[in-house]
N, C-alpha and C positions, 0 to 999 in steps of 0.2 A: 155382782155375784150375790145371790140370795140362797141361804140354806135354812131349812127348818128342822127342828128337833122333833122327835115323836112327841105326841101329847101324853102327859102323865096325870093321873088322878092323885090328888093330895087329900088326905083325910082331915082337912082343916077348911074353915070358911074362906071365901075369896079375900075377905078383909084380913084374916090372920096370915094367909099366904102372902098377901101384898105387904103387910107390916114386916114380915120376915125378910122379904126381898128388898124392901126399901132401906133396910139397914145394911150398908155396904160391908160392914165387918162380918156379916153372916155368909158372905160369898166364900170366905176361907173354908167353911164347913162343907161347901159344895164342890170344891176343887178336886181334880183327879189326884191319884196317889203320887204322880211324878212331879208334883209342885215343888219348886226349889226355893221360892220366895213369895211371901204375901205380906203386904204392909198397907195399913190404912193411912192415907195421906191427909184426909179431911173428912168432914161429915158426909160428903157426897163423892169422894174420890178414893180409889185404891190402886195399888200396883201389885202385879203378880208376874211370876215367871215360871215356866215349866222347864224341866231339864232339857238342855239343848236348844232352847228357844230364847229370843230376846225378851226383855222386860216389856210389859204392856201396862199402860195406865188407863183405867176406865173411870169415867165421871158420869154421874146422873145428869141426863140432858132433859128428860121429860118424865113427869110423874102424873098419872091420872088415876087417882084412887077410885076403886080398888082393882082396876082392870089392866093397867099398863105401866111398865117401868122401862124406860129406854136409857141404856148406858152407851156412851160413845167414847171414841178414842180421845184422850186428853193429851195432845202433843204427839210427837213422833211423825213419821213420814206417811203413815197409812191412815186413811179416814174410813171408819166403819162404825156400825152400830149393832148393839145386841139388845133386842126387844123381848121383854117378858110379857106375854099376853096371858091374863088370868081370867077364867070364866067360872062363874059360880054354877055348880051343878045342883047342890042342895045347901041347906044352911050349914051343914058340917062337912062339905066336900067341895073341892074346886078342881079345875083342870088348868094345867100350865103348859105352854108351848114357848120355846125360845126361837127367835128368828135372828139370823145373822145377815146383815146387809152391808156390803162394801163395794167400792168401785175400784177394781184392780185390773191391771193389764192381763191379757190371756195367760201369759207365762206364770205370773204370780198367782193368779186364780187356780191354775192347775196344780201348783205346788202346795197351796194352803188348803184346798178344798177338803181333802181327806182329814188332816189333823184338826181343822176347825169343826168339821162335822162330828168327829169323834168327841171333841171337847164339849160342844153344846149338848150332845147326847149324854155325856157323863154328868154334866151339871143337872139336867132334868131328872136323870135316874137317881142321883143322890138326893134330890128334893123329896122323893117318896119316903125316904127313911130319916131325913134330917128335920124337915119342917114339922 
């Protein structure tokens, strides 16, 4: 299952945007209002939970400065990735899009498609005002 967020323009350079997203503790500032838990576990790993959902641990898997950061599931039963693609528009602005990639059975995909789509859309929307 692949889901893409809308592209958003950030009024920061690609490098500044990358630096913000490369620091996992900054993801707390991007989370939706219904977050019930956020905990930095390591320099490259964090745990979060949304109300009514299980805890999810994400770990940095791939970092290509200043254009791409890939977070992946760190443990648990589901294997998925969240890829932040950063494109420089001008020296003081960049564009970000999040892609969610996971291999789920059709029933699971149907159940999580809506909530995951809304989640990644919230993350990029919050980037516009946070970064």
